[in-house]
N, C-alpha and C positions, 0 to 999 in steps of 0.2 A: 925445129921439130922437138916435140916433147913426148916421152914414152911414159905411159901410165898403166898400172895394173890394179884391177879391182875384182873382188869375188862377186859372183852373180847372187844377189839377194833373193830370199824366198819369194818376194813379190813379183819377180821377173821370171820365175820358173815357167818354162814352156813358151816363152816369148820368142818371136823371130829375132835372129841375131842383129839385123840392122836396126830393128826397133829398140832392142836392149841397149845397143851402143848409143842410139839417140838419147834415150832416157838417162843413162848413167853419166854421159859426158856432156850433156847439154847441147847436142848438135841437132840440126835439122835432119829429117829423115833422108833427104837426098844426100846430104854430106856424109851421114853415117853409112849409107849404102855404098857411096864412092870409096870410103875407107876400106870397107869389107872387100869390095871387088878388087882393090889395089893390093890386097894382102897386108894391109896395115892394121887389121883387127884380128887377133888370134884367139882361139878358144883352147885353153890348156896347151898352149904353145904351137897349135896347128891352125892353118887357114881352113875356113869352112864357108859354104855358100851362105849368102845373106838371108835366105829363106829358112835356114836350119833352125829348129827349135832348140834353145839352150836350157841347161838344167841348173837349178840352184846349187851353189857350191863350186861350180866351174870357175876358172880364172880367165878373165878377159884382159888381154894385153893390147893396148891401142897406141899407135904412134900418131899423135896429133900434129897437124901443120902449125907453123908459127902463126900467132894471131894477127889478123889484119889490122892495120892502123885505123883507128877510129876516124870516121869522116868529120871534118872540121865544121864548126858552126860559122856560116858566112852571113854577116849582116846584110840584109836585103829587104827593102820595103815591100810589103805584101799587100797587094790591092785587095780591099775588102776586109782585111783583118782589123777588127774594131776592139779597142780596149773598153770594157764595160765598167771595170772598177780596178783601182790600184791604190795600194798604200805601201808602207815600208816592208810588209811581210808577204803580200800576195798580189798577183795581177790576174784578173779574170778577163778572158778574151772571148769574142764571138768569132769562131773560125769559119772562113769560107770553104767551099769545095775546092779540091785540087791542091790543098796545102797539107803537108805532113806535120806531125807534132814536132819532130826533130830529125836531124840528118840520119841516114842509114845507108848501108852499102847498096848501090844500084839506084838510089833515089837522087835525081838531079834537080828536082823542082823546089819551090819555096817551102819554108818551114816556119812554124810558129816561133821557135826560139830565135831563128834568124831575123824574123820580122820584128820581134821585141828588141833585139840588139840594135837594129837599124833606127829605132825611135828612142834609143837611150834608156831602155828599161833594163836595169841590172838584175840578174836572177841569181839564185843560190848556186853555189859551187858543188853541192852534194850531188852524188849520182855519177854515172859514167860520163866521160867527157862530152860526148855528143848529145846527151840528154840531161845535162845538169838542170836542176830545178823542176824537171818534169815529173809529176806525181801520178798522172794518168794520161791517156791518149784517146784521140778520136781517129777513125780511119780517114785516109786521104779524101775519100768521097763523101764523108759524113760531115755535116755542118753543125754548128752550135757551140755550146759553152765548154770552156776548159779553164781550169785554174792552174797557174804556174807559181811555184814558190820563189820568193825573192830573198828570204832570209833562211839561214840554216835551221833555225827553230821551226819555221813554217814547213820546211821540207820534211823534217823528222815527224812533226805532228800530223801533217796531212798524209804522208805515206802510211802511217799507222792507222789513221782514220779510214782510208780507202781499204786497207787490208782487213780491218775489223768490221767492215760493212756499215760504217757510221755516216756515210755520205749519201744524201738523197740525190740520185741520178735519174732524171726523167727524160724520156724520149717520146717523140711522136713518129709513127711509121705508117705508111700506106702499104698494105700487103695485098697480094692477089687472093681473090676469093673471099669467102665468109667463114670466120672461125667458129668452130663448134667444140666446146662451149664459147659463148661470146666473151666471157671473162674467165681467166684461168692462170695457171702457173706451169711453166716448163722447167722441170728439174732433170737435166740430162747432162752428163759429163762431156767436156769438149777437149779435144787434142788435135794435133796436126792430122790432116787427111792422110789415110794410109798410103795413097799412091800419088797424090797431087800436092806437092810440098808448099805451093803458094796458097793453099786453101786450108780451112779448119773444118772439123766435122764432129758430130756426136759419136764418141768412141768409147767403148767399154774400157774402164780403167783410166779415162781421162780426168781432167781436173773438175771438181764439182762446180756446176754452173746453174744458176737459178734466175729465171726471167718471169716477171709477173706482167700480165697484159689485161687491158680492158677495152672492148670495142666501143668507139665513140660514135662513128657513123658508118653506114653501109651504103655502097654504091653498086651499080651493075659491074660485077667482076672484081670488086676491090673493097677494102675496108680501111678506115682510119682508126688506128689503135694508139692508146696511151700505154707506154711501157716503162716499168720500173725495174731496175737491175739490183739484185742483191750482190752479185759477183761482177767482175769486170774482165772477162776473158776476151782475147782477141776475136773480133767479128762475132761476139756472142749473140746479139740480136739477129744478125743476118743468118747465122748458123741455125739457131733455134727455130726461126720461122720457116727456114728452108726445110728443116727436119719435119715440121708439121705439114709440109707441102703447100705452104702459103708464103713463098719468098717475098721479100720487099720488092715492090714494083720498081723496075729499072735495075735490079741487082742481077746482072747477067752472069756473074761469077757463081752465084748460088741458085741458078735455075729459073730466073724470071723470064717471062715471055718478052722477047725484044720488040715484037709488033705492038703489044699493049703499051710498052714504054714509049715507043716512037709516036703513038697517037697522042700521048700526053706531053710530048716535047722533052722527055727526060733522057739525059745522057749519063745518069748515075742513079744509085739507089735513093728512094724516097725515105730518108731517115735523118732526123734532126734532134740534137740534144737541146731541148728547149728550156729545161730548168735544172739548176744545180744548187744544192743547199748543203751547208756544213757548219760546224762550230769554228769560228775564227781561231786560228792557231795561237794567237797571243791573248785575246780577250775572252775566249771561250763563249762569246755571244753568237747566237745563231745568225747566219747570213744566208740570203737566198737571192738568186739571180734568174732572170727569164730572158728568152731570146725569141723574137718573131721569126716566122718562116721566111727563108730567103725567096727571092722572086721566082726561081724556077719551080720550087716545090709549091709555092702559093698558086702559081698559074696552073700547075697540074691538078691541084685540089679544086680550083675553080672549074676546070673542064669536067672533072668527075661530078661535081654538084650540078653543073648545067645539064649533064646527060642523065642524071638520076630521075 
């Protein structure tokens, strides 16, 4: 157990207590609420309800639980995980659906880093133990291109490139309905969902998040869009299109119609990271990689075109 005390900064004035604890101590909203309800988060020395609004200048005293041991990377061959490119500094993979980027609490399925370890790919040791070498991630249900750092130089350079928005990340998505305008930009901040901790949402005061899109094809009830990300927030594309009321087809977490997805044979969101480009961390030469649609997404697209 660790006890920490911090003053409430001006930027959190008027915020709910559980949300402030989440922000200040890097906890999920659910974990922060549990601490408050257990009496382990005090305001000026006294317990308060989690919904109470706090004032700038007040003191928060929080007793944090002992950190959980990081999940270990287990070498395991991953069916469908394809190495697109590899050298001494980087390895670019084409990730199948149902595979996480790295181990995390509660995830028992296959991972990209575990799959790379199983085929003898040595990756950088920088970063937290369970995600060493990982400079960006794709959702478990999202397919496509990921780059993993193999050298410490590559890790440092690529992390900086992703943070400064110097990486070209392109996705294709099939979304419900027809977007208006057909081409546009979504500039809306994202943070954890206020009440559902497993989801993210457009939230006032969240982290800046920018998504550009361009409609490529329109079908009855759906559209194929090209998507370019400036930022890389968790679930960003899924959250932004859901906020537009055009969720990715098959994305039941963010409001997609399950009947429509079933007619297309989809059991996950239609979302694919099809292109990835960046300056090579050692040579500074531009490199770019592309990935074809996997069979399930390709089949769904075929059905949409047949019915158009």
